[in-house]
C-alpha positions in Angstrom: 107.9 133.9 96.4 111.5 133.1 97.8 114.0 133.8 95.4 117.7 133.3 94.5 120.5 135.4 93.2 122.5 135.0 89.9 125.7 134.1 90.5 127.8 137.2 92.2 125.4 139.2 90.1 122.6 140.5 93.0 120.2 140.0 90.6 117.5 137.8 92.5 115.0 135.9 90.8 112.1 133.6 92.2 112.8 130.1 92.7 109.9 128.9 90.2 110.0 131.3 86.8 107.6 131.4 83.7 109.1 130.0 80.5 107.8 131.0 77.5 108.5 128.8 74.9 104.9 127.3 74.6 103.4 131.3 73.9 105.2 131.2 70.8 102.3 128.2 69.3 105.1 125.1 70.0 103.4 121.8 68.9 99.7 123.9 68.6 98.5 127.2 68.2 98.7 129.9 71.1 96.2 132.5 70.0 97.3 136.3 71.7 94.7 136.9 74.5 95.1 133.3 75.8 99.1 133.8 75.9 98.1 137.1 77.9 96.1 135.1 79.8 99.0 132.7 80.5 101.2 135.5 81.5 98.7 137.2 84.0 98.2 133.9 85.3 102.1 133.7 86.1 102.1 136.9 87.5 99.0 135.9 90.0 100.9 132.7 90.7 104.3 135.2 92.2 106.4 134.3 89.1 108.1 137.7 88.6 111.4 136.3 86.2 110.0 135.5 82.7 112.5 133.9 80.1 111.6 134.1 76.3 113.7 134.0 73.1 113.3 134.8 68.8 113.2 131.6 68.3 109.8 130.7 70.0 107.3 131.4 67.4 110.0 133.4 65.5 109.0 136.6 67.3 105.8 135.8 68.9 106.6 134.9 72.9 108.9 137.9 72.4 106.1 140.1 71.7 103.3 138.7 74.1 106.3 139.1 76.8 107.2 142.6 76.5 103.5 144.2 75.6 102.6 142.2 79.0 105.5 143.6 80.8 105.0 146.9 79.4 104.5 149.6 81.8 104.8 147.0 84.9 107.2 148.8 87.4 110.8 147.3 86.5 111.5 146.7 89.5 109.0 144.3 89.7 110.4 141.7 87.3 113.5 140.3 85.5 113.4 139.2 81.8 116.1 137.0 79.8 115.9 136.6 76.3 118.5 135.0 74.3 121.3 135.4 71.0 122.1 133.3 68.6 119.8 133.0 66.1 118.7 135.8 63.7 114.6 135.7 62.5 114.7 137.2 58.9 111.4 138.0 57.0 110.6 135.5 53.7 107.3 134.8 52.3 104.3 133.3 53.7 104.7 130.0 51.7 108.6 129.7 52.9 107.8 130.0 56.5 109.7 126.6 58.2 107.0 124.3 59.3 109.4 121.5 60.9 110.5 123.5 63.9 107.4 122.5 66.0 106.0 126.1 65.7 102.1 126.3 64.7 101.3 129.5 62.5 104.5 131.2 63.7 105.1 135.1 62.6 107.0 135.1 59.1 110.3 134.6 59.2 113.1 131.8 59.1 116.4 131.6 61.2 119.8 132.1 60.7 122.2 131.4 63.2 124.9 133.7 64.2 127.0 133.6 67.5 129.6 136.3 66.3 130.5 139.7 68.0 127.7 141.5 65.2 125.7 138.6 65.4 124.8 138.6 68.8 125.0 142.8 69.0 121.9 142.1 65.9 120.2 139.8 68.3 119.9 141.7 70.5 118.9 144.8 68.7 116.1 143.1 67.0 115.1 141.5 70.2 114.6 145.2 71.9 112.3 146.0 69.2 110.3 142.6 69.2 109.7 143.2 73.1 109.0 146.7 73.0 110.9 147.1 76.2 114.1 149.2 76.9 115.4 146.6 79.6 117.2 143.0 79.1 118.4 141.7 82.3 119.9 138.4 81.0 121.2 137.4 77.8 121.8 133.3 76.9 123.4 131.9 73.7 120.9 130.0 73.0 121.6 126.2 71.4 125.2 127.0 71.1 126.3 122.7 70.9 126.4 119.7 69.1 123.2 118.7 70.4 121.6 121.4 68.0 124.4 121.6 64.8 126.3 118.3 65.1 129.5 118.4 65.4 131.0 119.9 62.4 128.7 122.9 62.3 128.7 123.5 65.6 133.1 123.7 65.5 132.3 126.6 63.5 129.2 128.4 65.5 131.5 127.7 68.8 134.7 129.4 67.0 132.7 132.5 66.4 131.6 132.3 70.3 135.0 132.0 71.2 136.6 134.8 68.9 134.2 137.3 69.5 130.8 136.6 70.9 132.1 136.1 74.5 133.4 139.7 73.8 129.9 141.2 72.9 128.3 139.5 75.6 131.2 140.8 78.3 130.9 144.4 77.2 127.3 144.4 77.3 127.6 143.4 80.4 130.6 145.7 81.8 128.3 148.8 80.1 125.5 147.5 82.5 123.0 147.5 79.5 122.5 143.5 80.8 123.2 142.1 84.4 124.2 138.6 83.6 124.8 136.6 80.8 125.6 132.6 80.2 123.8 129.6 77.8 120.9 128.4 77.3 121.2 124.7 76.5 120.0 120.9 76.3 123.7 119.5 76.7 126.2 119.3 79.4 129.5 119.1 77.4 129.0 122.8 75.9 128.6 124.0 78.7 131.8 122.7 80.3 133.7 123.8 77.8 132.6 127.5 77.7 132.9 127.4 81.3 136.8 127.0 80.4 136.8 129.6 78.9 134.4 132.6 80.1 133.1 133.4 83.8 129.7 133.0 82.5 126.9 134.0 85.5 124.3 131.6 84.8 123.0 128.2 82.3 119.5 127.7 81.7 119.7 124.0 81.2 116.7 122.0 79.8 116.4 118.6 80.8 119.7 117.3 82.0 118.9 118.3 86.3 115.7 116.4 86.6 114.4 113.5 88.6 115.2 110.9 85.8 117.8 112.2 83.8 120.9 113.6 86.2 123.6 114.0 83.4 124.9 117.6 85.1 125.3 115.6 88.4 129.1 114.8 87.9 130.9 117.5 86.4 128.5 120.4 86.0 127.2 120.8 88.8 130.3 120.8 91.3 132.0 123.5 88.6 129.1 125.3 89.0 129.4 125.6 92.7 133.3 126.0 92.3 132.7 129.0 90.1 129.5 130.9 91.4 127.7 130.1 88.3 123.7 129.4 88.7 121.4 126.8 87.1 118.0 127.7 85.6 116.5 124.7 85.2 114.0 124.0 82.4 112.5 121.0 81.2 111.7 119.3 84.4 109.2 117.3 82.9 112.0 115.8 80.4 109.9 116.5 77.4 106.4 115.3 79.0 106.9 111.8 80.7 107.2 113.4 84.1 104.0 114.9 84.1 102.3 112.3 82.1 103.4 109.5 83.9 104.4 106.8 81.5 100.9 106.5 79.3 101.0 105.7 75.6 103.3 107.7 73.6 104.7 109.7 76.8 107.6 111.8 75.4 111.2 111.5 76.6 113.7 114.1 75.0 111.5 115.3 72.2 111.0 112.0 71.1 108.6 108.6 72.0 110.1 107.2 75.6 111.7 103.5 75.0 111.2 100.8 77.1 114.0 101.4 79.5 112.4 105.2 80.1 109.2 103.8 80.0 110.1 101.3 83.0 111.9 103.9 85.1 109.3 106.4 84.6 106.9 103.3 86.1 109.5 102.8 89.1 109.1 106.2 89.8 105.5 106.7 89.7 105.2 103.9 92.1 107.3 105.5 94.5 105.4 108.7 94.4 102.3 106.8 94.9 103.7 105.3 98.0 104.8 109.1 99.3 101.3 110.5 98.8 102.5 113.0 96.3 101.9 113.2 92.5 105.3 112.5 90.7 104.9 115.7 88.7 105.3 118.0 92.0 108.2 115.7 93.1 109.9 116.6 89.7 109.1 119.9 89.9 110.7 120.3 93.5 113.5 118.2 92.6 116.3 120.7 91.1 115.8 123.3 94.1 117.3 120.8 96.4 120.8 121.8 94.7 122.1 125.0 96.0 123.6 126.3 92.3 120.3 126.1 91.3 118.6 129.1 91.1 115.2 129.1 89.5 113.2 126.2 87.7 111.1 127.1 85.3 107.6 126.2 84.2 106.1 126.8 81.0 102.7 126.3 79.3 100.0 127.9 77.1 97.0 127.8 79.7 96.3 130.0 82.1 94.4 126.2 84.0 97.9 124.1 83.5 100.1 127.1 85.1 97.5 127.4 87.8 97.7 123.5 88.7 101.4 123.2 88.1 101.8 126.1 91.0 99.6 124.3 92.8 102.4 121.1 92.7 105.2 123.5 93.9 103.1 123.9 96.9 102.6 120.3 98.1 105.4 119.0 100.5 107.6 116.1 99.0 109.1 113.5 101.7 112.6 113.8 101.2 113.0 110.2 101.8 111.2 109.9 97.9 114.2 111.4 96.6 117.1 109.1 98.1 115.1 106.2 96.9 114.3 107.7 93.4 118.5 107.2 92.9 117.7 103.8 91.9 115.7 104.4 89.1 117.4 107.4 87.3 119.3 107.4 83.8 122.2 108.7 85.1 122.4 107.9 88.3 124.9 109.7 90.5 127.2 108.2 93.6 125.3 108.2 96.9 125.8 111.3 99.0 127.5 113.2 96.2 124.9 115.7 95.2 124.6 118.8 97.6 121.8 119.2 98.9 120.0 122.2 100.3 118.0 120.9 103.4 
């Protein structure tokens, strides 16, 4: 698989990589043997960059990912996890059920973006992973999208006052090779980049075939600062994979009429060009030079292989130009720096 470099770090990652949220039982159970089989499928397809987080199944995904990577030559894989949430044990009858994870481990979450919180989160991740190396740390879900304006002001202050210092120390010491944000929104990326030379941003759902929220300000700033994007959520919660079927989801909720109409138009465009809409969606972000990798996530080996096949389909470049008319946040024509 072709690789691209994270920022100025020299750390190379594959153009397609594996995200492990579904291995934590997101919306449906993921038995351990299925999780390991899915990781094996990703490896077989050439993926060597794996992204996980304490949040995914309250530790389940980290455990499976660590068990899978343990014993494999360290020079062959890259691993990222996240900080900002600290998991703590609770009684079985107090395990939260409203976060979307089915059969998670018996923990609840406390948010902490401070120096001590980041160091503690990293320590716990090492323990769950059973590994002694983590390459990239993302600050997970800082921002109004997750916390609301009032609570986020508190968390953002903690990150600025001391959390960034922890990340800078970890990188300077060689404990990690890169750090950045793992978020679902653009504004917090811009705010942090005003204050810190972050290496990378794992951005979910905001630079896709449908949603171009990152184009106007964030992508130019990433190019200027040499900050890499790792793009997740390329299907915008499903609708760019399933098409505009009844019950299709966009941004974690049922798609509204406007989104459905735009996706129908994109489906027709893909059909006219003889390619699946999902293939166009997966390959779209890699057209931009600021994008280092696209995360693909599933909890089924068969789905992983199917998605990998879609990455090998040739998508006509004309499709992407015609798609501009159907995006939710359409950039002015010609303003995207496209990798030919």
